[in-house]
C-alpha positions in Angstrom: -0.2 0.1 0.2 1.0 3.8 -0.9 1.1 6.0 0.9 1.6 10.1 0.6 0.9 12.8 1.9 -0.6 16.1 0.4 -0.3 19.4 2.0 -0.3 22.9 1.4 3.1 25.1 2.7 2.5 28.9 2.2 -0.6 28.5 0.2 0.8 26.9 -2.7 -0.5 23.1 -2.5 1.8 20.0 -2.6 1.5 16.4 -2.6 5.0 14.1 -1.1 5.7 10.5 -1.1 4.7 8.9 2.5 7.0 6.1 4.1 7.2 5.5 8.0 11.1 3.8 7.3 11.7 7.5 6.7 9.5 9.4 8.6 8.2 9.1 12.2 5.2 10.6 11.2 3.5 13.5 8.4 4.7 16.2 10.5 8.3 15.2 10.6 8.0 14.1 6.5 6.9 17.3 5.4 9.1 19.2 7.5 11.4 18.1 5.9 9.8 18.4 2.6 10.2 22.3 3.0 14.1 21.9 4.9 13.0 23.0 8.3 14.6 22.0 10.8 13.0 20.7 13.6 15.1 20.4 16.7 13.9 22.9 18.8 10.8 22.3 18.2 10.8 18.2 19.1 12.5 19.3 22.6 9.7 21.4 23.4 7.7 19.0 22.2 8.9 16.6 24.8 8.3 19.1 27.7 5.4 19.5 26.5 4.6 15.7 26.7 6.2 15.4 29.8 3.8 18.2 31.9 1.1 18.1 29.9 -2.1 16.7 32.0 -4.1 15.4 29.1 -2.7 14.4 25.8 -4.2 16.3 23.6 -2.4 19.3 24.3 0.1 17.6 22.5 -1.7 17.2 19.7 -2.3 21.2 20.1 1.1 21.8 20.2 2.0 20.5 17.4 -1.0 22.0 15.2 -0.2 25.2 16.2 3.7 25.3 15.7 2.7 23.7 12.2 0.4 26.7 11.1 3.3 28.9 12.6 5.9 27.5 10.4 3.2 27.9 7.2 1.6 25.4 6.8 -1.9 24.0 6.6 -4.5 21.5 5.7 -1.3 18.0 6.6 -3.7 14.8 5.2 -1.8 11.7 5.1 -3.7 9.7 2.0 -3.8 5.8 1.7 -3.7 4.2 -1.7 -5.0 0.9 -2.1 -3.9 -1.7 -4.1 -6.1 -2.4 -7.1 -8.1 -5.5 -6.8 -7.2 -7.5 -9.9 
């Protein structure tokens, strides 16, 4: 099963292939495609995870930071193989 990610970066629509062999999640894949260094982001995300009382806080942090980076409409597409 092949996967791809569609997203908008600074208003421009893009689509890239995605593999869990290369990236932990779709956010890391789109950041790599745009050349964004996530070192500081990942450190802060760990701190949020350690101090947050609810799991949604980490998700909210991630979504807000990626909006700040210029990303929007990030979707993972799973392409099913065609039946023969």
